[in-house]
C-alpha positions as CSV (number, residue, x, y, z in Angstrom):
1,M,-0.4,-0.2,0.0
2,S,2.4,1.8,0.9
3,G,4.6,1.2,-2.3
4,K,2.5,2.5,-4.8
5,R,1.9,5.9,-3.0
6,I,6.0,6.4,-3.6
7,Y,6.0,6.7,-7.4
8,P,3.5,8.6,-7.9
9,A,5.4,11.1,-5.2
10,I,8.7,10.3,-7.4
11,G,7.1,11.2,-10.8
12,I,5.8,14.7,-9.6
13,A,8.9,15.7,-8.5
14,L,10.6,14.7,-11.5
15,L,8.3,16.5,-13.5
16,A,8.8,19.7,-11.0
17,I,12.5,19.4,-12.2
18,L,12.2,19.1,-15.4
19,I,10.0,22.2,-15.8
20,V,12.5,24.7,-13.4
21,G,15.1,23.3,-16.0
22,Y,13.2,24.6,-19.2
23,E,11.9,27.8,-17.8
24,F,16.2,28.4,-16.7
25,M,17.2,27.3,-20.3
26,T,14.4,29.6,-21.5
27,R,14.7,32.8,-19.3
28,S,18.0,35.4,-18.7
29,V,18.6,34.8,-15.1
30,P,21.7,36.1,-14.4
31,L,24.0,33.8,-12.7
32,P,25.8,34.9,-9.1
33,G,29.4,36.7,-9.8
34,A,28.4,37.1,-14.2
35,I,28.9,40.3,-16.2
36,E,25.5,42.0,-17.4
37,P,25.4,42.3,-21.1
38,S,27.1,46.4,-21.7
39,Q,23.8,48.9,-22.6
40,P,25.0,51.6,-24.9
41,V,25.2,54.9,-23.4
42,A,25.2,58.0,-24.3
43,V,28.4,60.5,-23.8
44,E,28.8,64.2,-23.9
45,P,31.7,65.8,-24.8
46,A,33.4,67.7,-21.7
47,V,33.3,71.4,-22.0
48,I,36.6,72.5,-19.7
49,A,36.2,76.6,-19.3
50,P,39.5,78.6,-19.9
51,K,41.4,79.5,-16.8
52,P,41.9,83.5,-16.4
53,I,45.4,84.8,-17.1
54,P,47.0,86.1,-14.1
55,R,47.1,90.1,-13.6
56,D,50.7,90.3,-12.9
57,I,51.8,88.1,-16.5
58,A,49.4,89.6,-18.3
59,R,50.2,93.0,-17.5
60,L,54.7,92.7,-17.4
61,A,55.6,89.3,-19.3
62,L,53.8,89.4,-22.2
63,P,53.5,93.1,-23.1
64,A,58.0,93.4,-22.0
65,V,58.5,90.6,-25.1
66,G,57.0,92.5,-27.4
67,Q,58.5,95.6,-26.6
68,A,62.0,94.3,-26.9
69,L,60.9,92.7,-30.0
70,A,59.5,96.1,-31.3
71,R,62.8,97.7,-30.5
72,R,65.1,95.0,-32.0
73,V,63.0,95.1,-34.9
74,G,63.6,98.7,-35.3
75,Q,67.1,98.9,-34.5
76,S,67.5,96.7,-37.5
77,E,65.8,98.4,-40.1
78,Q,67.3,101.8,-39.0
79,S,70.7,100.3,-39.4
80,Y,69.9,97.8,-42.7
81,K,71.9,99.4,-45.9
82,P,71.5,97.1,-49.2
83,L,74.8,95.5,-50.4
84,E,76.4,96.5,-52.7
85,P,77.7,94.9,-55.2
86,D,81.3,93.3,-55.5
87,N,82.7,95.4,-58.2
88,A,86.2,93.4,-57.6
89,Q,88.1,90.8,-59.6
90,Y,89.3,88.2,-58.6
91,S,92.3,85.2,-60.0
92,L,91.6,81.9,-60.8
93,L,92.5,80.3,-57.2
94,G,89.9,82.5,-55.9
95,F,92.3,85.4,-54.6
96,S,91.4,89.5,-55.0
97,C,92.9,91.2,-57.7
98,S,94.9,93.9,-55.6
99,I,98.1,94.5,-55.4
100,S,100.1,95.2,-52.5
101,L,104.0,95.6,-52.1
102,D,106.0,95.3,-48.9
103,V,109.8,95.7,-47.7
104,T,111.5,94.3,-44.4
105,H,115.1,94.6,-43.5
106,F,117.0,91.5,-44.7
107,R,120.5,91.8,-43.1
108,G,123.1,94.3,-43.0
109,D,122.4,97.1,-46.1
110,M,119.6,94.5,-47.7
111,V,116.1,94.2,-47.3
112,T,113.3,92.1,-49.0
113,L,111.4,93.0,-51.6
114,E,108.1,91.4,-51.7
115,L,105.2,92.3,-54.6
116,D,102.2,90.1,-54.2
117,A,99.9,90.3,-57.9
118,P,96.8,87.4,-58.0
119,C,96.2,88.0,-61.8
120,Q,99.7,89.6,-62.9
121,M,100.9,85.9,-63.2
122,G,104.0,85.4,-65.5
123,V,104.5,89.2,-66.3
124,P,107.6,91.2,-66.6
125,V,107.9,94.2,-63.7
126,T,110.8,96.9,-63.2
127,V,111.6,97.2,-59.7
128,R,112.8,101.1,-59.1
129,H,115.3,102.2,-55.6
130,E,117.2,105.4,-55.9
131,G,118.5,105.4,-59.6
132,L,118.7,101.6,-59.7
133,F,116.1,99.7,-62.1
134,F,115.6,95.5,-63.0
135,T,113.4,93.8,-64.0
136,V,112.1,90.5,-62.6
137,V,109.1,88.3,-63.6
138,T,106.6,87.5,-61.3
139,S,105.4,83.5,-60.6
140,D,102.5,81.6,-61.1
141,I,100.9,82.9,-58.9
142,G,101.6,86.4,-59.1
143,R,104.8,86.7,-56.7
144,V,108.1,88.3,-56.1
145,T,110.8,88.6,-53.5
146,V,113.9,90.1,-53.7
147,N,116.8,90.8,-52.2
148,I,118.4,94.4,-52.6
149,P,120.8,96.6,-51.3
150,V,120.0,99.5,-50.3
151,F,121.4,102.7,-51.7
152,N,119.7,105.2,-48.7
153,R,118.8,105.0,-45.0
154,Q,115.5,106.4,-46.0
155,A,114.7,103.5,-49.0
156,V,111.8,104.0,-51.4
157,F,111.0,101.1,-53.5
158,S,108.2,100.9,-56.7
159,V,107.6,98.4,-59.2
160,E,105.6,99.2,-62.3
161,M,103.2,97.2,-63.8
162,P,102.7,96.3,-67.2
163,D,99.8,98.7,-67.4
164,G,102.0,101.3,-66.8
165,S,100.8,101.8,-63.3
166,T,103.1,101.8,-60.5
167,I,103.2,100.8,-56.2
168,S,105.5,102.3,-53.6
169,T,106.7,101.6,-50.0
170,E,109.6,102.1,-48.5
171,A,111.6,101.1,-44.9
172,L,114.2,102.8,-42.5
173,V,117.3,100.6,-43.2
174,Q,120.0,102.0,-40.2
175,E,123.0,100.3,-41.9
176,A,122.8,101.7,-45.3
177,N,124.9,104.4,-44.4
178,D,127.5,102.1,-43.3
179,Y,128.4,101.3,-47.0
180,D,129.0,102.0,-50.5
181,H,127.3,100.9,-53.3
182,V,128.2,100.8,-56.6
183,A,125.6,100.0,-59.7
184,V,126.0,99.1,-63.5
185,M,122.5,98.7,-65.2
186,W,121.9,98.0,-69.1
187,S,118.9,95.9,-71.3
188,G,119.3,92.8,-72.7
189,D,122.7,90.5,-73.1
190,T,125.6,92.3,-72.8
191,G,127.7,90.4,-70.2
192,L,128.8,93.4,-68.3
193,Q,130.6,93.0,-64.9
194,I,131.9,94.5,-62.3
195,H,135.5,93.9,-60.8
196,A,136.3,95.0,-57.4
197,Y,139.9,94.9,-56.3
198,E,140.2,95.2,-52.5
199,P,142.5,96.5,-50.5
200,S,143.2,92.9,-49.0
201,G,143.7,91.4,-52.0
202,A,140.7,90.1,-53.4
203,H,139.1,90.0,-56.4
204,V,135.2,90.1,-55.9
205,W,133.0,89.7,-59.1
206,G,130.4,87.6,-60.3
207,N,132.4,84.4,-60.3
208,A,133.6,84.9,-56.6
209,P,130.7,87.4,-55.3
210,Q,131.4,86.9,-52.3
211,N,128.3,87.6,-49.6
212,I,126.4,89.1,-47.2
213,S,127.9,87.8,-44.3
214,I,131.7,88.4,-45.2
215,A,130.5,92.5,-45.6
216,I,128.7,92.4,-42.2
217,K,132.2,90.4,-40.3
218,G,133.8,94.0,-41.9
219,R,136.0,91.3,-44.1
220,G,135.5,92.7,-47.5
221,G,132.7,93.8,-49.9
222,Y,130.0,91.5,-52.4
223,V,128.3,91.6,-55.7
224,T,124.5,91.0,-56.0
225,R,123.6,90.2,-59.9
226,L,119.5,91.7,-59.9
227,G,117.1,90.6,-63.3
228,S,116.0,88.2,-65.6
229,T,117.3,86.7,-68.6
230,D,113.7,85.0,-69.5
231,F,113.6,87.5,-72.4
232,P,115.1,89.5,-74.5
233,E,116.0,93.4,-73.8
234,A,115.1,92.6,-70.2
235,K,116.5,95.2,-67.3
236,Q,119.2,93.7,-64.9
237,A,121.6,95.5,-63.1
238,E,124.8,94.3,-60.3
239,I,125.6,96.4,-57.6
240,Y,128.7,96.0,-55.5
241,S,128.4,96.9,-52.1
242,F,131.7,97.7,-49.4
243,P,131.5,97.9,-45.7
244,R,133.4,100.7,-45.4
245,R,132.3,101.7,-41.6
246,Q,133.8,97.9,-40.5
247,I,137.0,98.5,-42.5
248,R,139.5,99.3,-39.7
249,K,142.2,100.1,-42.5
250,S,142.6,102.6,-45.0
251,G,142.9,101.8,-48.4
252,V,141.5,101.9,-52.2
253,V,139.3,100.0,-53.7
254,R,139.8,99.8,-57.6
255,L,136.6,98.7,-59.4
256,A,136.4,98.1,-63.1
257,L,134.0,97.1,-66.3
258,S,134.4,94.6,-68.2
259,A,132.4,93.4,-71.2
260,A,132.1,89.8,-72.7
261,V,132.2,90.7,-77.3
262,T,129.1,87.8,-78.2
263,P,128.1,87.5,-81.7
264,Y,124.9,89.7,-79.9
265,T,127.1,92.4,-79.1
266,C,129.9,93.0,-81.3
267,G,130.1,95.7,-83.5
268,K,126.7,97.1,-81.8
269,N,126.5,100.2,-79.9
270,R,125.6,99.1,-76.2
271,V,124.1,101.9,-73.5
272,V,125.0,101.2,-70.1
273,K,123.8,103.8,-66.6
274,T,126.7,103.6,-63.8
275,L,125.0,104.3,-60.4
276,Q,128.2,105.6,-58.1
277,P,128.8,107.7,-54.8
278,G,128.6,111.7,-56.0
279,V,131.6,114.3,-55.4
280,N,130.0,115.4,-52.5
281,G,127.7,112.6,-51.2
282,G,124.6,110.8,-52.4
283,N,124.7,109.1,-55.6
284,T,125.3,110.1,-59.3
285,L,124.0,108.6,-62.3
286,V,125.8,108.1,-65.5
287,D,124.5,107.7,-68.4
288,L,127.4,105.5,-71.1
289,V,127.7,104.0,-74.5
290,L,130.0,101.1,-75.1
291,N,131.2,100.9,-78.8
292,M,131.9,97.1,-78.8
293,P,135.0,95.5,-80.9
294,A,133.7,94.4,-84.7
295,C,133.0,91.2,-84.5
296,D,136.2,89.9,-86.4
297,S,138.4,91.5,-84.4
298,G,139.5,88.7,-82.4
299,V,138.4,90.5,-78.9
300,R,136.5,88.5,-76.8
301,N,136.3,90.3,-73.4
302,L,136.3,93.9,-72.9
303,V,138.4,95.6,-70.1
304,L,136.8,99.5,-68.9
305,K,139.2,101.0,-66.2
306,N,138.1,104.1,-66.4
307,I,134.1,103.7,-66.1
308,I,133.7,103.6,-62.9
309,R,135.3,105.7,-60.2
310,D,137.6,103.6,-57.5
311,L,136.5,104.0,-53.6
312,K,139.4,104.7,-51.0
313,I,138.3,104.5,-47.5
314,A,139.5,105.5,-44.6
315,Q,140.4,104.5,-41.5
316,N,138.1,104.1,-38.8
């Protein structure tokens, strides 16, 4: 009797479980800890109100910067000058074509003359000093450097360019008055040479010229040859310098001039200039004409002993 009552109860319980499970499956019932699906949310942009600038900054900092900038702009406008066109000429190496001439003391009675003419490359220029003259050729960068004995304490030099323009410079050489100088100048190939026979017995000339170191030590004079032979009729010069203030004994320096008789010079008249101490001081420039022997005369060297005056040396 009791068994028959149990079975209907079990069936009712199972049916109830099935109904509850069906309801759970068909309904959206959130489980504990589950995340519910998000719903669309309307987002409004945030509005940030501008903050007011502090009064002290608005009143002081910004106007000060603006005023300083305005002052600078105004000053720039007042000082502005339009660029002038560059009319200067330049060499192929980019150097200015302007010409400069400088002179510096070298040793004893000698100075170094330096010409810088960047746009005058490989051209003949004529150097002049107290009646002395000679021609030199500028280098491939337009420069000339030459050592020259000076004839006066206040030495003035000039250089004549190919277009006839000149540039000058000068230097004070204290030692210049301690020396006597004799020079001979000519154009072209004349084979002229100065011969000096000194009291010591030395024969000073082109093949035995000595040098300035000998003169500084008071042991004799020296010969300097100046000028270029790179083109016909170039002006050349030869100078004999004697340190009369350094010599302790009196005597006489015998001077002579020689000229080579060559196919170029024979039978011709050659114009020569000499520059030597004057009787009353200073330097004297004298023009001479040399009558060269005939080409068939058999003479190979012409010696002239009375063309240049001897130098008298007083004891110091």
